[in-house]
C-alpha positions in Angstrom: 369.5 137.0 265.9 369.6 140.8 265.3 371.6 140.3 262.2 368.9 137.9 260.8 366.2 140.5 261.6 368.2 143.2 259.8 368.8 141.0 256.7 365.1 140.2 256.6 364.2 143.9 256.9 366.6 144.9 254.1 365.2 142.2 251.8 361.6 143.4 252.5 362.6 147.1 251.9 364.4 146.2 248.7 361.3 144.4 247.5 359.0 147.4 248.4 361.4 149.8 246.5 361.3 147.7 243.4 357.5 147.4 243.6 357.1 151.1 244.1 359.4 151.9 241.2 357.4 149.6 238.9 354.2 151.2 240.0 355.5 154.7 239.4 356.7 153.6 235.9 353.3 152.2 235.1 351.5 155.3 236.2 353.8 157.5 234.3 353.4 155.4 231.2 349.6 155.5 231.5 349.7 159.3 231.7 351.9 159.5 228.6 349.6 157.1 226.8 346.5 159.1 227.9 348.1 162.4 226.8 349.0 160.8 223.4 345.4 159.5 223.0 344.0 163.0 223.9 346.2 164.7 221.4 345.0 162.2 218.8 341.3 162.9 219.8 341.5 166.7 219.4 343.2 166.6 216.1 340.9 168.7 213.9 339.3 167.0 211.0 339.6 168.8 207.7 336.6 171.1 207.0 334.2 169.9 204.3 334.3 171.6 200.9 331.0 173.6 201.6 332.8 175.6 204.3 335.3 177.1 201.9 333.4 176.7 198.6 329.7 177.6 198.6 327.6 175.0 196.8 325.6 176.1 193.8 322.3 174.5 193.0 319.6 175.2 190.4 317.0 173.3 192.4 317.8 174.2 196.0 318.2 177.3 198.1 321.4 177.2 200.1 321.9 178.6 203.6 325.2 178.5 205.4 325.7 180.0 208.8 328.7 180.3 211.2 329.0 181.3 214.8 331.9 181.8 217.2 332.1 179.3 220.0 334.3 181.4 222.2 332.3 182.9 225.1 329.1 182.0 223.3 327.0 179.3 224.9 324.2 179.8 222.2 326.5 179.3 219.2 324.4 176.6 217.7 321.3 178.7 217.7 323.2 181.7 216.3 324.7 179.6 213.5 321.2 178.3 212.6 319.8 181.8 212.6 322.6 183.0 210.4 322.0 180.1 208.0 318.3 180.9 207.7 319.1 184.5 207.0 321.5 183.4 204.3 319.0 181.0 202.9 316.3 183.7 202.8 318.6 186.1 201.0 318.7 183.7 198.1 314.9 184.0 197.7 314.3 186.9 195.4 311.6 189.3 196.4 310.2 190.3 193.0 307.8 193.2 192.6 304.8 192.5 190.5 303.5 195.3 188.2 300.1 194.7 189.6 301.2 195.0 193.2 300.8 197.9 195.7 304.5 198.1 196.3 305.0 198.8 192.5 302.8 201.8 192.8 305.2 203.4 195.3 308.5 201.9 194.2 309.9 205.4 193.5 309.7 206.1 197.2 313.1 204.5 198.0 312.8 204.9 201.7 309.4 203.2 201.8 310.6 200.4 199.5 313.7 199.7 201.5 311.7 199.6 204.7 309.1 197.3 203.1 311.7 195.0 201.7 313.3 194.7 205.1 310.0 193.7 206.6 309.3 191.2 203.8 312.7 189.6 204.3 312.1 189.3 208.1 308.6 187.7 207.4 310.3 185.3 204.9 312.7 184.1 207.6 309.8 183.6 210.0 307.7 181.7 207.5 310.3 179.5 205.9 309.3 175.8 206.2 310.5 172.6 204.7 314.3 173.3 204.9 316.6 170.4 205.6 319.8 170.1 207.6 322.5 168.9 205.2 325.6 169.0 207.4 327.4 170.6 210.3 331.1 171.3 211.1 332.9 172.6 214.1 336.4 173.2 215.3 337.6 174.6 218.6 336.7 178.1 217.6 333.7 178.0 215.2 330.5 176.1 214.5 329.1 175.8 211.0 325.7 174.7 209.8 324.4 174.0 206.3 320.7 174.0 205.3 319.0 173.6 201.9 315.4 174.2 200.7 313.8 172.7 197.7 312.7 175.5 195.4 309.7 173.8 194.0 308.5 172.8 197.5 309.0 176.3 198.7 307.0 177.8 195.8 304.2 175.3 196.4 304.1 176.1 200.2 304.2 179.8 199.6 301.4 179.7 197.0 299.3 177.7 199.4 300.0 180.0 202.3 299.2 183.1 200.1 295.9 181.5 199.0 294.9 180.8 202.6 295.9 184.3 203.7 293.8 185.9 201.0 290.9 183.7 202.0 291.3 184.8 205.6 291.4 188.4 204.6 288.3 187.9 202.4 286.3 186.6 205.4 287.3 189.6 207.5 286.2 192.0 204.8 282.8 190.3 204.5 282.4 190.7 208.3 283.3 194.3 207.9 280.5 194.8 205.3 278.0 193.3 207.8 279.2 195.9 210.3 278.7 198.7 207.8 275.1 197.5 207.1 274.4 197.7 210.8 275.9 201.2 210.9 278.7 200.0 213.1 281.2 201.9 211.0 284.1 201.9 213.6 284.0 198.1 213.8 283.7 197.8 210.0 286.7 200.1 209.3 288.7 198.3 212.0 288.1 194.9 210.3 289.1 196.3 206.8 292.4 197.6 208.3 292.9 194.2 209.9 292.4 192.5 206.5 295.0 194.8 205.0 297.4 194.0 207.8 297.0 190.3 207.1 298.0 190.8 203.5 301.1 193.0 204.1 303.6 190.1 203.4 302.2 189.9 199.9 302.0 193.6 199.0 304.8 193.0 196.5 302.6 190.5 194.7 299.2 190.7 193.0 296.4 190.1 195.4 293.0 189.1 193.9 289.7 188.5 195.7 287.7 187.6 192.6 286.9 184.1 193.6 285.5 185.3 197.0 282.6 187.4 195.6 283.1 190.5 197.7 281.0 193.4 196.5 283.1 196.2 195.0 286.4 194.6 196.2 288.3 192.5 193.7 291.9 193.5 194.4 294.0 195.0 197.2 293.6 198.4 195.5 289.9 198.1 195.9 290.3 197.3 199.6 292.5 200.4 200.3 290.2 202.5 198.2 287.2 201.4 200.3 289.2 202.2 203.5 290.0 205.7 202.0 286.4 206.3 201.0 285.1 205.4 204.4 287.6 207.6 206.2 286.9 210.5 203.8 283.2 210.1 204.6 283.9 211.3 208.2 282.8 214.8 208.9 282.3 217.0 212.0 279.9 219.7 213.0 281.7 222.2 215.2 279.8 224.3 217.8 277.5 226.9 216.3 279.3 229.7 218.1 283.0 229.9 218.5 284.0 228.6 222.0 285.6 231.2 224.2 288.5 230.1 226.4 289.8 232.0 229.4 293.4 231.7 230.4 294.6 229.7 233.5 291.4 228.2 234.6 291.3 225.3 237.0 288.7 223.5 235.0 287.3 223.9 231.5 284.0 223.0 230.0 284.4 220.4 227.2 283.9 221.6 223.7 281.2 219.3 222.1 281.6 218.3 218.4 279.2 216.2 216.5 280.9 213.5 214.4 279.3 211.9 211.3 280.0 209.3 208.7 277.7 209.3 205.6 275.5 211.6 207.6 275.1 209.1 210.4 276.5 209.6 213.9 279.9 208.0 214.1 280.0 206.3 217.5 282.9 205.0 219.5 285.5 206.4 217.1 288.8 207.7 218.3 290.5 211.0 217.2 293.8 212.5 218.0 294.0 216.2 219.1 296.6 218.5 217.8 297.2 222.1 219.1 299.7 224.9 219.4 301.0 224.0 222.9 302.4 227.5 223.3 298.9 228.8 223.3 296.6 226.0 224.6 296.6 222.3 225.4 293.9 219.6 225.3 293.9 215.9 225.9 295.9 214.1 223.2 293.1 211.6 222.3 289.4 211.6 222.6 286.6 209.2 221.4 283.0 209.9 220.3 280.3 208.6 222.6 277.2 206.5 221.8 275.5 209.6 220.2 278.4 210.5 218.0 279.5 213.4 220.2 283.1 214.1 220.6 284.1 216.1 223.7 287.4 218.0 223.5 288.4 219.3 226.9 291.0 222.1 227.2 293.6 221.5 229.9 295.7 224.6 229.8 295.2 228.0 228.1 297.7 230.9 228.2 297.0 234.6 228.2 297.7 234.8 224.4 294.5 236.6 223.3 293.8 235.6 219.7 291.9 233.2 217.6 293.4 229.7 217.7 292.3 226.2 216.7 292.2 222.6 217.8 292.9 220.1 215.0 291.2 216.7 215.0 292.2 213.7 213.0 290.9 210.1 212.9 293.2 208.0 215.0 293.8 204.6 213.4 296.4 203.6 215.9 293.8 203.9 218.8 291.1 202.4 216.6 293.1 199.2 216.1 295.1 199.1 219.4 293.2 196.0 220.7 293.6 194.1 217.4 296.5 192.0 216.1 297.8 194.7 213.9 301.4 195.7 214.2 302.4 199.4 214.1 304.6 198.7 211.1 301.7 197.3 209.1 299.5 200.2 210.0 302.3 202.5 208.9 302.3 200.8 205.5 298.5 201.4 205.2 299.0 205.1 205.9 301.4 205.3 203.0 298.5 204.5 200.7 295.7 206.6 202.2 295.2 210.2 203.5 293.6 211.0 206.8 291.4 214.1 206.9 292.0 216.9 209.4 289.2 218.9 211.0 289.7 222.3 212.7 287.8 223.7 215.6 288.2 227.5 216.0 288.4 228.9 219.5 288.8 232.4 220.8 291.1 233.1 223.7 289.9 236.1 225.7 290.8 237.7 229.0 288.9 236.9 232.2 286.2 239.5 232.7 285.6 240.7 236.2 282.9 243.1 237.3 283.9 245.0 240.4 281.3 246.2 243.0 282.7 248.4 245.8 280.9 250.3 248.6 283.0 252.3 251.0 281.3 253.8 254.0 282.4 255.9 257.0 279.9 255.4 259.8 277.3 254.5 257.2 277.9 257.5 255.1 279.6 257.3 251.6 283.4 257.8 251.6 284.1 259.4 248.3 287.9 258.7 248.3 287.5 255.2 246.6 290.7 254.1 248.4 289.7 250.4 248.5 288.3 250.4 244.9 291.5 251.8 243.5 293.7 249.4 245.4 291.5 246.4 244.3 291.5 247.6 240.7 295.3 247.9 240.6 295.8 244.4 242.2 293.3 242.6 239.9 294.0 244.3 236.6 296.7 242.1 235.2 297.6 240.7 231.8 295.0 237.9 232.0 292.2 239.9 233.7 290.0 242.6 232.4 287.8 244.8 234.6 284.6 245.4 232.8 281.5 247.6 233.3 278.8 245.1 232.2 278.0 242.5 234.9 276.2 240.3 232.3 279.5 239.7 230.5 281.4 238.9 233.7 283.1 235.6 234.4 283.4 236.6 238.1 282.0 239.4 240.3 284.0 240.8 243.1 282.0 242.6 245.8 283.7 244.6 248.5 281.7 246.4 251.2 283.6 248.4 253.8 282.3 250.5 256.8 283.5 252.0 260.0 282.2 251.9 263.6 283.4 253.1 266.9 285.6 250.7 268.7 284.8 249.4 272.2 288.0 251.1 273.6 287.0 254.5 272.2 285.5 255.8 275.5 288.7 255.2 277.5 290.8 257.1 274.9 288.3 259.9 274.8 288.5 260.3 278.6 292.3 260.2 278.7 293.4 261.8 275.5 290.2 263.3 274.0 290.6 261.0 271.0 288.2 258.7 269.3 289.0 255.1 268.1 287.3 253.7 264.9 287.4 250.2 263.5 287.2 249.4 259.7 285.4 246.3 258.6 285.9 245.0 255.0 283.9 242.1 253.6 285.2 240.6 250.3 283.0 238.1 248.3 283.8 236.4 245.0 280.9 235.2 242.8 281.0 232.9 239.8 278.7 233.1 236.8 276.1 231.2 238.6 276.1 233.9 241.4 277.5 231.4 243.8 280.0 232.7 246.4 283.3 230.8 245.9 285.4 232.9 248.2 284.8 235.1 251.3 287.1 237.1 253.5 286.6 239.5 256.4 289.1 242.1 257.5 288.3 243.8 260.9 291.7 244.6 262.5 292.2 248.0 260.9 292.0 251.0 263.3 292.1 254.8 263.1 292.4 257.7 265.6 290.9 261.2 265.5 289.5 264.1 267.4 286.1 263.1 266.0 284.5 259.8 265.0 284.3 261.0 261.4 288.0 261.8 261.3 288.9 258.5 263.1 286.9 256.6 260.5 288.6 258.4 257.6 292.0 257.6 259.1 291.2 253.9 259.1 291.1 254.0 255.3 294.6 255.7 255.4 296.0 253.1 257.8 299.4 251.6 256.7 298.0 248.2 257.7 295.1 248.3 255.2 297.2 247.8 252.1 299.1 244.6 253.2 295.9 243.1 254.7 293.8 243.8 251.6 296.6 242.6 249.3 296.8 239.3 251.2 293.1 238.8 250.9 293.1 239.6 247.2 295.9 237.2 246.7 293.8 234.3 247.9 290.8 235.7 246.0 292.7 235.8 242.8 293.8 232.2 243.3 290.2 231.3 242.8 290.1 233.1 239.5 293.5 232.3 238.0 295.4 229.0 238.3 299.0 229.2 237.1 
């Protein structure tokens, strides 16, 4: 019985072993077959001829681009971009003898910059190109575009015609602004029209069919812009503005701005200055009456005649329009911006000093406080003057002595008198308003008489530091470093 069971078990095990062996063989064979198929699938196809030999066509523009696939998830986009760059490089940018670019072609730096922009614009505006083929291997991706030359020329001519028409409409609107004496808006529109035409500055631009008064070509447009800018004038203050150094706040300098003898309203200017001498705001704009207010911000103690230079600010004028800084820079290459100078005189701060020193209501002829105040206030930026009508500030100091309440006790015990010194400091501005006040009443003097005790208060060692401290805060109201 056990032998039969054992025989049966051996037979079953032998059958399982053969089945397992067959299964392993089949799996291994499948793996080998799959690997063989995979090897067959990744076998690289031969690259097309256009990869190694660039096609040549008399009727097509060719653009071929390549990008690395290694570590580059955007390789398809990069290859397309490179192909379009390549295609655009075949499109020649010719300079017409009637173009604006021709008039400055000797300026190599400008021409190179302009051509760079034109090429970029060409890439942005290319339309109608066709994908011919692509090729890739495990490392690179290639793309091949072509563009029909006749179709490109037709589309470009149509786009140029539409662009000129758009610019013409903007110019007509600017002339309406001029008629309504809204010169800032009119000039802004003319600049916008120029900006629209920048991609065609290497070609002839003709407005003849649009019936614009006095403007037939792009040269007429820039000439009109130049004439309008040159018509700007200013009327500086009738008297030279006087600036004092280190003031907390300055009164604006008012300048009347005109164009063709009419107030130029809402027009921006840039401000230039010698920042080692003075500073103003960098930009300012005329108000509704054509008045420009230039406010000094910082003035040094550099006493001399100086100036603030104003210039029409086309960047600020067009900052809210769709005009790129590059296009505006091109315009500035063809025109000149006027400069206007406002003379200013930097002078020291004039202080008129009033002092009255009393000893028990009688004049003290030593002038101790006056000399101390004079020496503390007379600095590089401050001048002490004798004419109160010319003063920027008036410093008034009244001092007097009186017998202290404790004097009776000292007199009984030591036969000495005790005097107290009271000093009142006041600072007045031009409008006679008190802008600073300080009282000093903690200076004392001893003596065998009241007069001597009062005189000794003026010689107290405490007077100088207390008065110096008060003058420090007083001067902070005059000078702001």
